[in-house]
C-alpha positions as CSV (number, residue, x, y, z in Angstrom):
1,X,10.4,-3.0,-23.1
2,X,13.4,-1.6,-22.0
3,X,12.6,2.3,-21.7
4,X,9.7,1.2,-20.0
5,X,12.2,-0.5,-17.4
6,X,14.3,2.9,-17.5
7,X,11.1,5.2,-16.6
8,X,10.1,2.9,-14.2
9,X,13.2,3.1,-12.2
10,X,13.6,6.7,-12.9
11,X,10.2,7.4,-11.2
12,X,10.8,5.2,-8.3
13,X,14.3,6.4,-7.4
14,X,12.9,9.9,-7.3
15,X,10.2,9.0,-4.8
16,X,12.6,6.8,-2.8
17,X,14.5,10.3,-2.8
18,X,11.8,12.6,-2.2
19,X,10.9,10.0,0.6
20,X,14.2,10.0,2.0
21,X,14.4,13.7,2.7
22,X,10.7,14.1,3.6
23,X,10.9,11.5,6.2
24,X,13.9,13.9,8.1
25,X,11.9,16.7,7.5
26,X,9.5,15.3,9.3
27,X,10.1,13.3,11.7
28,X,13.4,14.8,13.0
29,X,11.9,17.4,15.6
30,X,9.4,14.6,16.9
31,X,12.2,12.3,17.0
32,X,14.5,14.7,19.2
33,X,12.0,15.4,21.1
34,X,10.3,11.5,22.0
35,X,13.1,9.5,21.9
36,X,16.6,11.7,22.1
37,X,18.0,11.2,18.4
38,X,16.7,13.2,15.3
39,X,17.6,10.7,13.1
40,X,16.0,7.6,15.0
41,X,13.6,7.3,12.0
42,X,15.6,8.2,9.2
43,X,18.4,5.9,10.4
44,X,15.7,2.9,10.6
45,X,14.2,3.8,7.4
46,X,17.7,3.7,5.3
47,X,17.8,0.5,7.1
48,X,15.2,-1.0,5.5
49,X,15.5,0.6,2.4
50,X,18.8,-1.2,1.9
51,X,17.1,-4.5,3.2
52,X,14.4,-3.8,0.3
53,X,17.1,-2.5,-2.4
54,X,19.1,-6.0,-1.7
55,X,16.1,-8.0,-2.2
56,X,14.6,-6.2,-5.0
57,X,18.1,-6.4,-6.7
58,X,18.6,-10.9,-6.1
59,X,14.8,-10.9,-7.1
60,X,15.7,-9.3,-10.9
61,X,18.4,-12.6,-11.3
62,X,16.0,-15.0,-12.0
63,X,12.7,-15.6,-14.1
64,X,9.9,-14.6,-12.3
65,X,7.7,-17.4,-13.8
66,X,9.7,-20.1,-11.0
67,X,7.7,-18.3,-8.0
68,X,4.8,-20.0,-9.6
69,X,5.8,-23.3,-7.7
70,X,5.9,-21.0,-4.8
71,X,2.8,-19.2,-4.9
72,X,1.1,-22.2,-2.9
73,X,3.6,-22.2,0.0
74,X,3.8,-18.5,0.4
75,X,0.3,-18.1,0.6
76,X,0.1,-20.5,3.2
77,X,3.0,-18.9,4.9
78,X,1.6,-15.6,4.8
79,X,-2.3,-17.2,6.4
80,X,0.3,-18.4,9.3
81,X,1.6,-15.3,10.0
82,X,-1.4,-13.5,10.0
83,X,-2.7,-16.0,12.5
84,X,0.2,-15.7,14.9
85,X,0.4,-12.2,14.8
86,X,-3.2,-12.5,17.1
87,X,-1.7,-14.4,19.4
88,X,-1.2,-12.5,22.8
89,X,2.6,-12.1,23.9
90,X,3.6,-12.6,20.0
91,X,2.0,-10.3,18.5
92,X,2.5,-6.5,19.3
93,X,-0.7,-4.4,20.6
94,X,-0.2,-0.6,19.9
95,X,-3.2,1.8,19.6
96,X,-5.9,-0.8,20.1
97,X,-4.3,-3.2,17.1
98,X,-2.5,-6.4,17.2
99,X,-0.6,-6.4,13.4
100,X,3.4,-6.4,14.2
101,X,5.8,-8.5,15.4
102,X,8.4,-7.2,17.5
103,X,11.7,-8.3,16.4
104,X,14.5,-6.5,18.5
105,X,14.0,-2.9,18.0
106,X,12.0,-3.2,14.5
107,X,8.1,-3.9,13.6
108,X,7.0,-6.4,11.1
109,X,3.6,-6.4,9.8
110,X,3.1,-9.5,8.3
111,X,-0.4,-8.2,6.5
112,X,2.1,-5.9,4.2
113,X,3.9,-9.2,3.0
114,X,0.2,-10.8,3.1
115,X,-0.7,-8.4,-0.3
116,X,2.2,-9.5,-2.3
117,X,1.2,-13.4,-1.3
118,X,-2.1,-13.0,-2.7
119,X,-0.7,-11.5,-5.8
120,X,1.3,-14.2,-6.7
121,X,-1.4,-16.7,-5.4
122,X,-4.2,-14.9,-7.3
123,X,-1.9,-14.4,-10.7
124,X,-1.0,-18.1,-10.4
125,X,-4.6,-19.6,-9.9
126,X,-6.1,-17.3,-12.8
127,X,-3.5,-18.2,-14.8
128,X,-4.0,-22.0,-14.3
129,X,-7.9,-21.5,-14.3
130,X,-8.5,-19.6,-17.5
131,X,-10.9,-22.2,-18.9
132,X,-12.7,-22.1,-15.4
133,X,-13.5,-18.6,-14.4
134,X,-16.7,-18.2,-15.7
135,X,-17.7,-20.9,-13.5
136,X,-18.9,-20.3,-9.6
137,X,-17.5,-23.7,-8.5
138,X,-14.2,-24.6,-10.3
139,X,-13.1,-20.8,-10.9
140,X,-14.6,-18.3,-8.8
141,X,-15.0,-20.0,-5.1
142,X,-12.2,-21.3,-4.2
143,X,-10.1,-17.9,-5.1
144,X,-12.5,-16.3,-3.0
145,X,-12.3,-18.3,0.2
146,X,-8.4,-17.5,0.1
147,X,-9.0,-14.2,-0.1
148,X,-11.8,-13.8,2.2
149,X,-10.0,-16.1,5.1
150,X,-7.0,-13.4,4.4
151,X,-9.4,-10.3,4.7
152,X,-10.9,-11.8,7.9
153,X,-7.6,-12.4,9.9
154,X,-6.6,-9.0,8.6
155,X,-10.0,-7.3,10.0
156,X,-9.1,-9.2,13.4
157,X,-6.4,-6.9,13.7
158,X,-8.0,-4.8,13.2
159,X,-7.2,-3.6,9.7
160,X,-9.9,-2.1,7.6
161,X,-7.4,-0.7,5.1
162,X,-5.4,-3.6,4.3
163,X,-7.8,-6.1,4.0
164,X,-9.8,-3.8,1.5
165,X,-6.5,-3.4,-0.7
166,X,-6.3,-7.0,-1.2
167,X,-10.1,-7.5,-1.9
168,X,-9.8,-4.7,-4.5
169,X,-6.5,-6.6,-5.7
170,X,-8.8,-9.8,-5.9
171,X,-11.8,-8.4,-7.7
172,X,-9.7,-6.4,-10.3
173,X,-7.9,-9.6,-11.1
174,X,-11.1,-11.7,-11.2
175,X,-12.5,-8.3,-13.7
176,X,-9.2,-8.7,-15.8
177,X,-9.3,-12.3,-16.1
178,X,-12.8,-12.2,-18.0
179,X,-15.2,-13.2,-15.4
180,X,-18.9,-12.6,-15.9
181,X,-20.1,-9.3,-14.9
182,X,-23.4,-11.0,-13.1
183,X,-21.1,-12.8,-11.0
184,X,-19.1,-9.5,-10.2
185,X,-22.1,-7.7,-9.7
186,X,-23.2,-10.4,-7.3
187,X,-20.1,-10.7,-5.3
188,X,-20.2,-6.5,-4.8
189,X,-23.9,-7.2,-3.5
190,X,-23.0,-9.9,-1.0
191,X,-20.1,-7.9,0.5
192,X,-22.4,-4.3,0.8
193,X,-24.0,-6.2,4.1
194,X,-20.3,-6.9,5.5
195,X,-19.0,-3.8,4.6
196,X,-21.7,-1.8,6.3
197,X,-21.2,-4.1,9.5
198,X,-17.6,-3.3,9.3
199,X,-18.3,0.4,9.3
200,X,-21.7,1.8,10.4
201,X,-21.6,-0.9,13.4
202,X,-18.0,-0.1,14.3
203,X,-18.0,3.3,16.5
204,X,-15.0,4.5,15.5
205,X,-15.0,3.4,11.8
206,X,-18.5,5.2,12.2
207,X,-16.7,8.4,13.4
208,X,-14.2,8.7,11.2
209,X,-16.9,8.8,8.3
210,X,-18.8,11.5,10.3
211,X,-15.7,13.5,11.0
212,X,-14.7,13.2,7.2
213,X,-18.2,15.0,6.1
214,X,-17.8,17.8,8.8
215,X,-14.2,18.0,10.9
216,X,-14.9,20.9,12.2
217,X,-17.8,19.3,14.3
218,X,-15.1,18.2,16.7
219,X,-11.9,20.2,15.8
220,X,-10.0,19.5,18.7
221,X,-11.0,15.7,18.6
222,X,-11.8,13.1,15.8
223,X,-11.3,15.8,13.3
224,X,-8.2,17.2,14.5
225,X,-5.7,15.0,12.2
226,X,-7.8,16.1,9.1
227,X,-7.8,19.5,9.7
228,X,-4.2,19.3,10.2
229,X,-4.0,18.2,7.3
230,X,-5.6,21.1,5.4
231,X,-3.9,23.7,7.2
232,X,-0.5,22.2,6.3
233,X,-1.2,21.7,2.5
234,X,-3.2,25.1,2.2
235,X,0.0,26.8,4.5
236,X,2.2,25.9,1.4
237,X,0.5,27.9,-1.3
238,X,2.2,27.4,-4.5
239,X,5.8,27.5,-3.7
240,X,5.9,25.9,-0.4
241,X,7.7,27.7,2.8
242,X,10.7,25.8,2.3
243,X,12.0,22.6,2.6
244,X,12.6,21.9,6.6
245,X,10.3,25.0,7.6
246,X,6.8,23.0,8.2
247,X,5.2,24.2,11.3
248,X,2.6,21.7,11.4
249,X,5.2,18.8,12.1
250,X,5.5,20.5,15.5
251,X,3.3,18.2,17.2
252,X,0.3,19.7,15.3
253,X,-0.1,16.8,12.6
254,X,0.1,13.5,14.3
255,X,1.7,10.6,11.7
256,X,3.2,13.8,9.9
257,X,6.2,11.1,8.5
258,X,3.5,8.5,7.7
259,X,0.3,8.5,6.8
260,X,0.3,12.5,6.3
261,X,3.6,13.0,4.6
262,X,2.0,14.4,1.5
263,X,0.5,17.4,3.7
264,X,4.2,17.9,5.0
265,X,5.3,18.0,1.3
266,X,2.8,20.5,0.7
267,X,3.5,22.7,3.3
268,X,7.2,22.9,2.7
269,X,7.7,22.0,-1.2
270,X,3.9,23.8,-2.0
271,X,1.3,22.9,-4.4
272,X,4.1,22.4,-7.0
273,X,5.8,19.6,-4.9
274,X,2.8,17.8,-3.7
275,X,1.3,17.9,-7.5
276,X,4.7,16.7,-9.0
277,X,4.3,13.7,-6.6
278,X,0.7,12.9,-7.9
279,X,2.2,13.1,-11.4
280,X,4.9,10.6,-10.6
281,X,2.2,7.9,-9.5
282,X,0.1,8.7,-12.7
283,X,3.3,8.1,-14.9
284,X,4.0,5.1,-12.7
285,X,0.8,3.4,-13.5
286,X,0.9,4.7,-17.0
287,X,4.1,2.9,-17.6
288,X,3.4,-0.1,-15.8
289,X,0.1,0.0,-17.7
290,X,1.9,-0.5,-20.7
291,X,4.4,-3.2,-19.4
292,X,0.8,-5.2,-18.8
293,X,-0.4,-5.0,-22.3
294,X,2.9,-6.6,-23.5
295,X,3.1,-9.2,-21.5
296,X,2.1,-12.4,-23.0
297,X,2.3,-14.7,-20.3
298,X,-1.2,-15.0,-18.5
299,X,0.7,-15.2,-15.3
300,X,3.1,-12.3,-15.9
301,X,0.0,-10.5,-17.2
302,X,-2.1,-11.2,-13.9
303,X,0.9,-10.4,-11.7
304,X,1.8,-7.1,-13.4
305,X,-1.8,-6.2,-13.8
306,X,-1.8,-6.6,-9.8
307,X,1.4,-4.7,-8.8
308,X,0.4,-1.7,-11.0
309,X,-3.2,-1.9,-9.0
310,X,-1.7,-2.2,-5.8
311,X,1.1,0.6,-5.8
312,X,-1.9,3.0,-7.7
313,X,-4.5,1.9,-5.3
314,X,-2.4,2.5,-1.9
315,X,-1.2,6.2,-3.8
316,X,-4.6,7.1,-4.4
317,X,-6.2,6.5,-1.3
318,X,-3.4,8.2,0.8
319,X,-3.5,11.5,-1.6
320,X,-7.3,11.6,-0.9
321,X,-7.2,11.1,2.4
322,X,-4.6,13.6,2.7
323,X,-6.6,16.0,1.1
324,X,-9.6,15.0,2.7
325,X,-11.2,13.8,-0.5
326,X,-11.7,10.1,1.4
327,X,-12.2,9.4,5.5
328,X,-9.0,9.1,7.5
329,X,-7.3,4.9,6.9
330,X,-3.9,4.6,7.5
331,X,-2.3,3.5,3.8
332,X,1.1,4.6,3.8
333,X,2.3,6.7,0.7
334,X,4.3,4.3,-1.3
335,X,8.0,4.6,-1.2
336,X,7.9,7.8,0.4
337,X,6.0,7.1,4.0
338,X,8.0,5.7,6.7
339,X,7.1,2.1,7.3
340,X,9.9,-0.4,6.6
341,X,7.2,-3.2,5.8
342,X,5.4,-1.6,3.3
343,X,8.8,-0.2,1.9
344,X,10.1,-3.7,1.5
345,X,6.8,-5.4,-0.5
346,X,6.6,-2.3,-3.2
347,X,10.2,-2.6,-3.4
348,X,10.0,-6.4,-4.2
349,X,6.7,-5.5,-6.3
350,X,8.8,-3.1,-8.7
351,X,11.3,-5.6,-8.9
352,X,8.8,-8.3,-10.2
353,X,7.6,-5.8,-12.6
354,X,10.8,-4.8,-13.9
355,X,11.2,-8.5,-14.1
356,X,8.3,-9.3,-15.9
357,X,8.9,-6.9,-18.6
358,X,12.9,-8.4,-19.1
359,X,11.9,-12.0,-19.7
360,X,9.0,-10.8,-22.2
361,X,11.8,-8.9,-24.0
362,X,14.1,-11.7,-24.0
363,X,11.4,-13.7,-25.8
364,X,10.5,-11.6,-28.6
């Protein structure tokens, strides 16, 4: 599977390189105007990138199976951090959400690390419980309780997007492990009332759904961001207006260097540039899935499956939001968007995927 690892490294390297360029392009003017340093976000991104690459490199030096005995402690640590971040004075409150630890001049988001913790925990759990996975009491309920507690803590921040990603990871892994379809449907039906309450009964979330259906009904308010994103994508045409020449990043499109960076790519590099990004993620999923299929170890199989699904899902949601196919949700575009915690976690996840492939090769 060496050629698969080379492909994954090549794809991720291109995405990282594009991210560095586009973060500077999309944030330079804003950073200069608001912070007096046009390199502010780029420098921070490069620092997080360096930390992520260093941790990823270190994680390639051992057998991924050694992580199994750390799955429970890391899950407990993750839950602890999700509790602590909710404490006023410890967790940083920003835009009505308490999701970050403020350490020096940096922000650390524990919900991002919870995604990796739940991946490790679920993979270890399902590898140990393969014979009981058809049973609710011994197989399904314990994992659902851990996932449920994690999601509830993240919803308390509030951060519906990350909670849905974690719940989706658990759901897909349970399906992959062979859980009976009637149990899966039962879980899905049980979640519907909770989802209704979380979306329909929370005014700003319900407003997002309504604006998604008709953003022009409030073009200067809730629909502004989505409209500006579509204008950016439309303005780029086939070949784009040119690198660094975006108009929408000049205080028209909020979150241009984070959640809506694909829109700036589409404006500056055109349809071909945005489409190339999508193709790269499709290739990543394809090559990652091939690694999953060639993994014989149950723990490695579930872990690899979760990693590929997590990165693929976040990319799909970000693209869907940018083009107006999904309601606005704050999930970064993996490896490209500005966001230190997400970047580090995604790099670690890819390193684990490569580690799984390498170990499997050594055993064949």
